[in-house]
N, C-alpha and C positions, 0 to 999 in steps of 0.2 A: 576568131574564125580563121579558116585556112585559106591561104592564097592559092590561086591556080598555078602560080609559077613554081610552087614547091609541092611536088606530088609525094604523098605519103607512101612509102613502100609497104610491103606486106607485113602487117603487125599481127603477131600470133600470141604472144605471151605478155601478160601484165602481172608483175610481182607486186602485190599490194600488202602493206602492213595491216595485220589483223586489228590493231588498235584504232584504225581509222575506218569508220563506216563507209560503205560504198556510196551512200547518198550525201556525203559531205560535200560542201562547196568550198573551193579554195584552189590555190595554185599547186600543181604537181611538182614536187622538187625531188630530184633523184638523178638517175643516169639512164642512158639509152645505149644499147648495143645492137645495132642492126634490127633483127626481128623481135627483140625483147626490150621492154622498158622495166626499170626497177624504181618504184616509187618509195622513197625513204620517208617522206612526211608530206603533209598538206599544210600550206600556209593560209590560214583563214583570217577573219577579222581579229585584230585591227591591222594586220599586215598588208591587206589588199590595198590600202589607201596610201602606202608609202613604199619606198624603195629599200626598206630594211631587209627585205628578203634577199635581194641581190647582194647587199653588203655583208650579209651573214655567210655568204658562200665564198667570199674572196680569199679567205685564208684557210679554207677547209682542205686538208691534204687528201689526196686520192692516189691509189696505186696505179690505176690504169687510165683514168680520164677524170676530168673535173666535173663535179656535180653542177647541175644547172636547173633552171625552171623549164620543165618539159612542156607544160601546158596548163590547162585548167580542168577542173572537174565540177560538175553541178548536178543537181537532182532534177533539173527541168531543162528542156530544150530551149526555153525562152530566156533562161538566165545566161548571161554572158559577161565574163570578167574582162577587163582591159588587158590587152596583150602586153607582156613585158619581155618579149623575145628580142634577141639581137638580129641584126640583118643577116640573112642567109640561113637561119635556123628554122627547123620545122616546128610549128606550133600544134600541139595535140589538144583536142577538145573532147573530153569524155563526158558522156551523158548517162546517168543512171535513172532509168524510168521504166516502170512496169516490170520490176524485178530483172531488168536486163541492162547490161553495160554495153553501150554502143559508142562508136567513134563518129562524132558529128561530121556529116558529109559522106560517111560510109556506113550508113545504118544497116545495110544488108550484110555487113561483115561480122562474123562471130569472133568474139575475143575470149581467149582462155585466161581466166584469172586464177592466179596461184597466191593464196594467202600465206603469210609467214609471220612469225613472232620476231620482233627485233631482238637480236642477240645482245645481251649485256656484256660488253667487252670488259667492263670493270670487274665483273664477276667471272671472267675468263670463259664465257659461254660464246660459242661461235659455230658456224657451219664449216665443214671440211669435206672434200671429196675423197680424201685418203685417210686411212687410220692414223690417229694422232701418235700412237705408240707402235713402233716397229720392233718385233722380237729380235733379240740379239743373235740368236742362233739361226733363225730362219730367214733373216733379212738377205742373206747372200745365196740362198738356195735358188733352185732353177726358176728362171723367169722366162716364160714363153715370149717369142717375138711379138705376138699379138698384144700381150698385156703391157708391153713397153711403150705402146703408143700413148701420146698425151691424152689425158681425160678419157681413158678407156672405160672406166667404170661408169662415168656419166653418160658416155655415148651408148653404153649397153642399156642403161635405164631409158634413154630417149628412144632407142629402138623398140623397147617393150611398150613405151607409150604410143609409138606410131602403130604398133600392131593392135593395141587395144582401141585406138581412136584413129583409124586410117583417114577419116575426113579432115583431120587436123595435122596430118603427117607432114613433116618438113624433110626435104631431100638434102643429102649431103652431110659430110662429117663436120662441117663448119659449125653446126649447131652446138656441138659439145664444147667447142672452144668458147663460143658466145656465152653459154650457160656457166662455164667456169668463171668468167669475168663477173657474171651476175652474182655468183656466190660471194665473190669479194666485195661487190657493192652492198649486198645484204649485210655482211659483217660490219660495214661502215655506216649502216643506216641509223643506228642509235646515236652515234656521235654526231651525224649530220642533223638529226632531229633535235638533239640538245642544243647544238649551235644555233640553229635557226630560231628556236623558241627561247634561247638564252636561259636554259635551265641547268646547264652544266658549267662547271668551273672551266675557264679557258685552258685549253691543252697547253702543256709545256712546249716551249720552242724546241724543235728537234735539234739535238746536238750532233755535231759532226762526229763521225767515228774517229776517235783519236787513239783507238786501241790498235796497237800493232803487234802482230804475233811474233814472238821471238823466233828467230831462225834457229833451226836445229843444226848445231855444229857438232853434236856428239856423233862420233863414228859408230858404225854398226858393230864394230868389234867391242867397243866399250859397252854398248847396250847389251850385247850378248853376255859379257862377263857380269854385268849388274844383274841381269835376269837370272843367270846361273847362281849368283850369290844369294839372291832372294829366295830361289827355289830350294835352298838347302834347309831352310827353317820356316815352319808355318808361322811362327811369331813374327819373323821379319817380313813375311808376305802380308800379314795382317796390319802391321805398322805401316807398310808401304801403301796399302790400299786406303787406309784411313787418312794418311797424309795427302794422297792424291785427291780424295773426296773433299777434304778441308780446303786445299789450295784451289780446287775447281769452283768453290762457292763464289768468290768475287767475279770470276769470269762469267759464270752462269747468271749471276745477278745483273751484271752490266748488259748481258745479252737480252735478258727478258725485259729490261727497262728501256732499252733503245727502241726508238720508233722509226728509225730511218733505214730503209733498204734492208728489211729483214722479213723472212717468210713467217707468216702468222702461225702455221702449224709447228714449225721448228721452235719458234719462240715459246709457245704454250707447252710443247713437249719438254723443253728445258725447264720451264716452271714446274711441271709435274715431277720431273726427275729430281730437281733440286729439293723440293719439299718432301719427296719420298725418301731421299737420302737423310734429310734432317729428322724425319720421323723415325727411321730405322736406327739412326745413331742415338736418338733420345730414348727409344725403347731398349736398345742394347745397354745403355748406361743404367737405366732403371733396373733391368734384370741383373746387370753386373753388380750393382750396389748390393742387392740381396745376396748374390753369390759371394761378394767380398766379405760381407759381415760373417757369413758362415765359415768361409775358409780361414779368415784371420782369427776367429774365435776358437776354432778347433784344429789349428795347424798341427799341434803335437799329436793329438789322437788320430788325425787323418794320416800323419806321417807314419805312425806305427802300423796302422791298418794297411797302408799302401806298401810299406816295406815288407810286411809279412806276405802279402799276395804276390808281389813282384818276385820276391826271392823264392817263393814256393813254386810258381808256375814257369818262371824263366830260368831257374837254376836247378832246384831240387827235382821238379817233375821232369825236366829235360834229361837229367842224368839217369833217373829211373827208367824213362822211356828208352834211352840209348842202351842201357844195360839189358832191358827186356828184349829189345830187338836183336841184341848180340847173342842171346841165349835161346836160340831156336824158337822164335815166336810161333804160336799155334802149331807147333810140331814141324815147322818148316826147317829143313836141313840147309844151313848156310855155310859158307866158307869161313872157317874159324880165323884164318890169318887176315883175310880182307875185312871181316867184320870187326876183328880186334883193332885193326888199323883205323877204321872209321870211328869206332867207339873211343879210342884213345885220343885221336885228333879232335873229335867233337868235344870231349870232356876238357881237353886242354884249352880249347877256345872259350868254353864256358867259364872255366876257372880263371883264365887270364882276364876276361872282361869283368868277372865278379870281383876279383881281388883289386884290380887297378882302376876300375871305373865305378861299378855299382856300390862298393863299400863306401867310397867317398861321396857318392851321390846320396846314399842313405843318411850319412851324417849331416849333409846339408839339406835334407828333405824338409824338415820343419820350416827352415827359413825360406826354402823354395816355395812351399805352399803358402806361406805368409806373403811372399812377394807376388805370387800368383793372385792371391786375394786382393792385394793392393792394386795390381794391374787390372783386375776385374772392375775396379771403379771407373775405368775408362770404357768398359764394355764387356759383356759376357763372352764376346768372340775372342778376346785376348786370353781368357782362361781356357777356352777350347783349343786355341792355337798352341798354348804352352802344354796342354795335355797331349796334343798330337806330337809335339817335339819330345816330350818325356817318353811317350810310347816308342818312338823311334830309337831313342837312346837306350831304353831298357831292353829292347829286342834286337839291337844291332848285331850282337854275336850270333843270334839265330839266323839273321839275314846272311851273314858271312857263311855260316855252315850250309844254309840252303843253296846259296849260289855255287859253292864248291861241289856239293852233291849233285846239283842240277847240271853243272858242266860235265861231270863224270858220266852221269846218266845219258845226257845228250850225245856225248862222244861215243859211248858204248852202243847206243842205238844206231848211229851212223856207221860205226865200225862193223856191227853185226849185219847191216844192210849190204855193205861192200863185200864182206866175207861170204854172205849167203849167195850173192851173185856169182862169186867164184865157185862156190860149192855146186851150183846148178848150171855152170857153164855159160854165164851171161855177163855182160858189162854195160855200164851206163854210157850212152853217147851224149857228150856234153853239147855238141852242136845241135842235135835233134831233140834233146831232152827226153830220151826214152831208153829203155833197156833193150839191148840187141844181143843175139847169139854171138859167142866169142869162143875162140880156141885157145886153151892154156896148155903150157908145158906140164909134164908130170910133176916136176918138183914144185911148180906153182900150185897145182891142185893139192898136193900133199901138205904144203905149208899153209895154204888157205883153210884146208879141212881141220888141221891141228889148231890153228888160231880160232877158228869158228867154234870148235868144240870147247876150247878153254874159255873163251869169252861167254859162251852159253852157260857154262857151269858157274861162272862168276857173276853173271847178270842177276840172278835172284837176290844175292846179297846187296848189290847196288840198288835194286828195286825196293827192297825192304826199307833201307835207310832213306831212300828218296821219298817213299810214301809217307814215312814219319815226318820228315822235314817239310814235305809239301802240304800236309794237313796243318802243320803248325803255321806255315806261311799263309794259308787260306784264312785261318782265324785272325791273324794279325791284320791282313788286308781288309777283312770284314770290319774290324774295329776302326781302322783308318777311314773306311767308307762311311761309317756312321758319324764320325767326328766331322769329316769334310762336308757331309750333307747338312749337318747342323750349322756349320759355318756359312754354307751357301744360303740357307734359309735366313739366317740372321743378317747377313750382309746385303741380300738383294731381294728379300720378300717384298712384293708390291703392296705394302700396307696402305700407303696414301692413295695409290691408284684404286685399290679395292674400295676404300672409303668414298672416294669421289664417284666411283661407278654406282654405289648403292645410294649415296646422298644426292648427287647432282649429275646425272648421266650426260647432260648437255655440255659439260666441261670436258668430256672425253669423246669427241665425235669420231666416227669411223666412216661416215658417208651421209648421204641424204636419201630421202624417200618422199615420193609424191603420192599422197592419199586422195583418191577421188571422193568429192563431196558435192554431188549434184544438188543444186538449189533451184528448183523449178526449171526455168529455161536457161539458167546461167551455168555454163561449164565451170565448175568450181573444184579446185584442188588445194591441198594444204601441204606446204613444204615442212617436213619434220626432220629432225636429226636422228641418225642411226648411231647409238652409242657403241663404243668398243665392247666386244663380247668378252666374256670371261676366258674363253679359249685363247684369245689373243693376249689377254693380260698374263695368263699363266703359260704362255707358249714356251718361255725359257725353261720352266719347270717340267713341261712335257718333254722338251728336248733333253733336259738333264736326266729325266726318268728313262728316256729312250737310250741315252748313252750308258746309264747304269745297267739297264737290262741287257744291252748289247755287250758291255764289257764284262759283266758278272753273270752272264747267262750260263746255266749248267752245261749246256752243250759246248760252248767255247772254253769254259774252264776245264771241262773233262778232256777236250782236245789238247789244250796246252799242257795239262797235267800228264797226259799219256805220251806226248811227243817231246817232253823235256823243255818246253818253252818257259821262260821266266814268268811268274805270276806277280804282277805289280799292281798297286792301287791305281785308280783312275787319276789322270792328270788333275792336279789341284788348281790349275790356272783359272777355270771358270768360277771357282769359289772365291777367288780374290780379284777378279777382273773389275775394272772400273765400270760402274753402272752407267 
């Protein structure tokens, strides 16, 4: 019974485990947080005749407060269990009669009961107010000041509850903070239930955190040069990302096995990402083994096939295209001297690269393919990375020609703009960033007109060679985009996350939901998990697709093509970043 010296404050919510019937008789064991109580379990016979209930709670860890015996529950107002409370604590006595849950001594008060299923922490099932997985690309995007408040999502749900049930509304934002503690209590309810009923193996003693993070003494300059070195080769970047993943496994394993001073969501997120990485590497090795068998068994045949097509399209075809561009393409009259200079210079670059690089590369191509197959046993991503590097080497001379032609084309565009301003009597004001009327001397006008006319007649020749090399560059960039997209998918596809989402959504919580379930006169709700949506799981790929469409959009490519801006592949860092 309650004493008059301890007045019970307004009790509004009772979180009740669904495994315990409401008409059970026993002691209520759990936590209390102001206006809400969380019942983890009921201690029934034979516990009621001994103090084993209290002894079972002495070594139970809790993040916010220690669990205790809250009171008693019975199916009859005449049934009363002996009080086991300490001095100064409030003793609750709940009575379930006539399909109604009442507080003894306050029968006129309506209690809101929220049923929940005890999450099995051993199976990594738990409740969370925030999404377990945070997208890499979207995590740092705009956050409104309102959403940065603590427990914003839960407070929003409580406001909706107050609107639907104004008679049970609670004023103030403190309710959200109280409910967030209740969620932590619910996550610990199964462990408390097992300890009280002695059905679980005793938990391991928490070990003190003996892991000390190494201080980063590496200077930013050294880091910059290392990143620059890795960015030169796709293969080196792939080796780097694999080493980072492998060396991160012990740290992640220690983090997910620690029980002391660690956030539950972060711990489970590390668990998911660790096994997602393991699954990706395992599948990468499986696919790579198949590729390795094919490459190592057909290295000679593939070398001959690859040599033929590389020599045909990067040497022979380029020379034919340059010769065709220099000989009045589609009837367009070009400047013979300038066209001949472009043609001779480009052919010289092609010949030099072919004689001093590609010929030796072709001789070593069978062994290179065999080594690629051997490296594929470590993963198919290594074969793709080597293919990307080989494409870069095989087309390096085309990149040199493209950059030279692009520089000349961009310079001519700027020069034509300046000369055209002189021709029409205007000049560019650097301070105001606009063209303004200007007065030129006669000799300036004559010289500007002559140079403008000369440049205008030479511009079609530069434009023809620029279009040729620009189209070639677009094809090469497209091939790099396909390879890097494949690398991104193999390195960071959320395979394990998708499997968990389909098999056991409770292991990927993104929030909670209160489902109303009225049972006659009892206000009845059920607390359920809201799993992470597929949009959140694939948010990184949505972001990658947005980057690809933005970088390779026809409008942007056409603009860069027309203005002489270099066309480069999308930065490959996302494909090799640490997951």
